[in-house]
C-alpha positions in Angstrom: 116.8 111.0 77.7 115.4 113.4 80.1 112.7 112.4 82.2 109.8 114.7 82.9 108.9 114.8 86.4 105.5 115.1 87.4 104.2 116.4 90.9 101.2 115.4 92.3 98.1 117.3 93.4 94.8 117.6 93.5 92.7 118.2 90.2 90.0 120.8 90.1 87.2 118.5 90.5 88.6 116.7 93.5 89.0 119.7 95.4 85.5 120.8 94.5 84.6 117.5 95.9 86.7 118.1 99.3 84.9 121.4 100.0 81.4 119.9 99.2 82.2 117.2 102.0 83.3 120.0 104.6 80.3 122.1 103.7 77.8 118.8 104.0 79.5 118.3 107.5 79.5 121.7 108.7 75.7 121.8 107.8 75.0 118.7 109.6 77.2 119.8 112.6 75.7 123.4 113.0 72.5 122.3 114.2 74.2 120.5 117.1 76.1 123.1 118.2 73.2 125.6 118.2 71.3 122.8 120.1 74.3 122.5 122.5 74.4 126.4 123.2 71.2 126.7 123.4 70.8 124.1 126.1 73.7 126.1 127.8 71.5 129.4 127.4 68.7 127.4 129.3 70.7 126.5 132.0 72.0 129.7 132.6 68.3 131.4 132.5 67.5 128.8 135.1 70.3 129.6 137.4 69.5 133.3 137.0 66.0 132.6 138.5 67.5 130.1 141.2 69.9 133.2 142.1 66.6 135.4 142.3 64.9 132.9 144.0 67.7 132.5 147.0 67.7 136.6 147.2 63.9 136.5 147.7 64.2 134.0 150.8 67.3 135.9 152.1 65.4 139.2 151.7 62.7 137.5 153.4 64.9 136.0 156.4 66.2 139.5 156.8 62.6 141.5 157.0 60.0 138.6 157.9 58.2 139.8 154.6 58.8 139.4 151.0 59.6 142.3 148.4 57.2 144.3 147.2 56.8 145.0 143.7 57.2 148.4 143.3 57.6 151.6 145.7 56.2 154.9 145.0 58.2 157.3 142.3 57.2 160.6 143.8 59.4 162.1 146.8 57.1 163.3 149.7 59.3 166.4 150.0 58.9 167.3 146.3 55.4 166.5 145.3 54.5 167.3 141.7 58.2 167.6 140.4 58.8 166.0 137.0 61.2 164.4 136.8 61.1 163.9 140.5 64.7 164.2 142.2 64.3 161.0 144.0 62.3 158.3 142.2 60.7 154.8 142.9 62.3 151.4 142.4 61.2 147.9 141.9 61.5 144.2 143.2 64.7 143.9 141.4 66.3 146.6 143.2 65.4 145.5 146.5 66.9 142.3 145.9 70.4 143.5 144.8 72.0 143.5 148.3 70.8 139.7 148.3 72.7 139.2 144.6 76.0 140.5 145.7 75.3 144.1 144.4 74.9 145.9 147.5 77.3 148.6 146.4 75.8 149.3 143.2 72.3 149.3 145.6 74.0 151.8 147.8 75.1 154.3 145.2 71.6 155.2 144.3 70.1 155.0 147.7 69.4 158.9 148.8 68.7 158.7 152.7 70.3 156.0 153.8 69.8 154.4 157.4 70.8 151.3 158.1 70.0 149.7 154.5 65.8 150.8 155.5 64.3 148.8 152.0 61.8 152.1 152.2 64.2 154.7 151.7 63.7 156.8 148.4 66.0 155.5 145.7 67.0 157.2 142.4 67.9 155.4 139.0 69.3 158.7 137.9 72.3 158.9 140.2 75.4 159.2 138.7 77.2 155.9 137.6 80.5 156.6 135.7 81.0 153.0 134.3 77.3 152.8 132.8 77.1 153.7 129.5 75.2 156.6 129.7 76.7 157.7 132.9 73.4 157.1 135.2 72.5 154.0 137.3 69.5 153.0 134.9 72.1 151.9 132.0 74.1 149.4 134.4 73.4 146.0 133.2 73.5 143.3 135.4 73.6 139.4 133.8 71.8 138.0 136.5 68.8 139.7 135.0 69.5 138.9 131.4 68.6 135.7 130.1 71.5 134.7 126.9 68.5 133.1 124.9 66.5 136.5 124.8 67.1 137.5 121.1 65.7 141.0 121.8 68.8 141.9 124.4 72.0 143.2 123.0 74.8 143.9 125.4 72.3 144.0 128.1 70.1 146.7 126.4 66.6 146.1 124.9 66.8 146.7 121.0 64.5 149.6 121.2 66.5 151.1 124.4 70.1 151.0 123.4 72.0 153.0 126.2 69.3 154.4 127.9 67.5 151.5 130.2 69.1 148.2 130.9 67.1 145.4 130.1 65.4 142.4 132.0 64.3 139.0 130.9 62.4 138.3 134.2 59.3 139.0 135.6 58.2 139.0 139.4 54.4 137.8 139.9 52.2 140.8 141.0 50.0 138.4 142.4 52.1 137.3 144.9 54.5 140.4 145.3 51.8 143.3 144.4 48.5 142.8 145.7 48.5 144.7 148.8 48.1 148.2 147.3 49.1 151.3 149.6 48.2 154.8 148.3 48.6 157.8 150.0 47.9 161.5 148.6 50.3 164.4 148.5 48.6 167.3 147.1 47.1 166.2 143.5 49.3 162.9 142.9 48.7 159.7 144.3 51.4 157.8 145.9 50.7 153.9 145.1 52.8 151.2 146.3 52.3 148.0 145.6 53.6 145.5 148.4 53.4 141.9 149.2 50.3 140.8 151.7 52.5 137.8 152.8 55.5 136.4 154.3 57.4 133.3 153.5 55.7 131.3 155.9 52.1 133.1 155.2 51.4 132.3 151.6 48.0 130.3 151.6 48.8 127.9 149.0 51.9 127.2 149.9 55.8 128.1 148.5 55.6 124.9 146.0 52.7 126.0 144.6 52.9 129.4 144.0 54.7 131.2 140.8 57.4 133.7 142.1 59.3 135.0 138.8 58.9 134.1 135.4 60.6 134.8 132.0 59.4 137.8 130.1 60.9 139.0 127.2 62.8 142.5 127.2 61.1 143.7 124.2 57.2 143.2 123.7 55.5 145.3 121.0 52.0 144.2 121.7 49.3 143.9 124.7 46.6 141.8 124.6 47.3 140.8 120.9 47.1 144.8 119.8 50.4 146.2 118.3 51.2 149.5 120.6 54.9 149.5 120.0 57.8 150.6 122.3 57.2 147.9 125.0 59.9 147.0 127.3 60.8 144.9 130.4 63.2 147.5 132.0 65.7 146.2 134.9 65.2 149.5 136.8 61.9 151.2 136.1 59.5 150.8 139.3 56.6 149.7 136.9 54.2 147.5 138.7 50.5 148.5 139.1 50.1 152.1 138.4 47.2 154.2 136.9 49.1 154.8 133.7 51.2 152.8 131.3 54.2 152.3 133.2 53.3 149.0 134.0 54.1 148.5 130.5 57.9 149.0 131.3 58.1 147.4 134.8 59.4 144.0 135.2 56.3 142.3 136.4 54.1 139.3 135.4 50.5 138.3 136.1 49.9 141.7 136.8 45.9 141.6 137.7 43.7 141.9 140.5 43.8 145.9 141.4 44.6 147.5 138.4 45.7 145.2 135.7 48.2 144.8 132.9 45.9 143.7 130.1 43.4 141.6 129.4 45.9 138.6 129.1 47.6 139.0 132.4 46.3 135.7 133.5 47.0 133.4 129.9 49.1 130.8 130.2 53.0 131.6 129.0 54.2 132.4 125.5 56.8 130.0 124.1 59.5 130.0 121.3 59.2 133.8 120.7 61.6 135.3 118.7 59.6 138.3 117.3 58.9 141.1 119.4 56.1 141.9 117.2 54.2 138.8 118.2 55.1 139.1 122.3 52.4 140.1 124.4 53.8 142.3 127.2 51.0 141.2 129.4 51.9 137.7 129.6 54.9 135.4 130.7 56.9 134.9 127.5 60.2 132.8 126.6 62.4 132.1 123.4 62.8 128.6 125.0 60.1 125.8 123.7 58.9 126.0 127.4 59.2 129.1 129.8 61.2 128.9 132.8 59.6 129.5 135.9 60.3 130.2 139.4 58.7 129.0 142.3 58.2 130.4 145.7 60.1 127.7 147.4 63.3 128.1 145.0 62.5 125.6 142.7 63.1 126.3 138.9 60.9 124.3 136.5 59.4 124.5 132.8 56.0 125.4 132.3 54.7 123.3 129.1 53.0 125.5 126.6 50.5 122.9 126.9 48.9 124.2 130.3 45.4 125.0 130.6 44.6 128.4 131.6 42.7 127.1 134.8 46.1 125.3 135.7 48.4 128.4 135.4 45.8 130.5 136.8 46.0 128.9 140.0 49.6 128.6 139.8 50.0 132.4 139.8 47.4 133.1 142.4 49.0 132.2 145.8 45.6 132.4 147.9 42.9 130.8 145.7 43.4 127.3 148.0 42.9 125.5 144.6 45.2 122.5 144.1 47.3 122.6 140.9 46.0 120.5 137.9 47.6 117.0 136.6 49.0 119.1 133.7 51.4 120.9 136.1 
């Protein structure tokens, strides 16, 4: 008698049960993986700020002064030309030689005299390896926080292949309160410099905010949706009489020109929507914003900080101690 041979296998129900169990496990593991990835991103964001802090100290050691928030965008030899053949630069550019980007810095310098920080600089200089062929679209990882949801491949969501994005802003209260204005014809030339060197900050380097996170794209200012906001790596920005400061990499831009009425408000945290991000404030995708102190230390600024404490931290010469919530 022929015996039928049966081949063992899973039934359809058993297969569905196994698939369901695997799906449940993936669902349980995914949040843990995301938490690990976000923790790594937070570490990278903090390490970027540490590198920027070391660059500030190296700059100070070289010139015995702190870098200025921005330099004039108008060439003295070509007043009134638009766009000017020689354009301004911001604090990020000044720090590039100390962030292992000296070659990149020199490409853009049009009058080089022994690395004089006052030489004119052009972000429109040709640079073949940049997407647009000009320096302004050259991205640098040290200025990009991988957690910033408004950045893709080094560009802000509203500035693709035009201007490289930046996730950090320098405190204008520290680096830009000395306003230098000279006039050429009918055009003003404001430079925003620091009034201090590393040893002359009245409140001390450990009590003074130097840099903070700022989302690459923020579409509101003072709670008003004005659209098109951006934090650009190369743009001079700073403390101008027109809206360029909305695009410049600065925070705490108050005092002698201002960046909006909310410049001294506490950091915004857990921001993922650029339409809910105020460009006049420190802003971060993290639950606590990463802050660089002038002494080089990086810390988290709690979202529970009071405005009084925050304003004392970003004001380098108020003579007031930081409160206990710092």
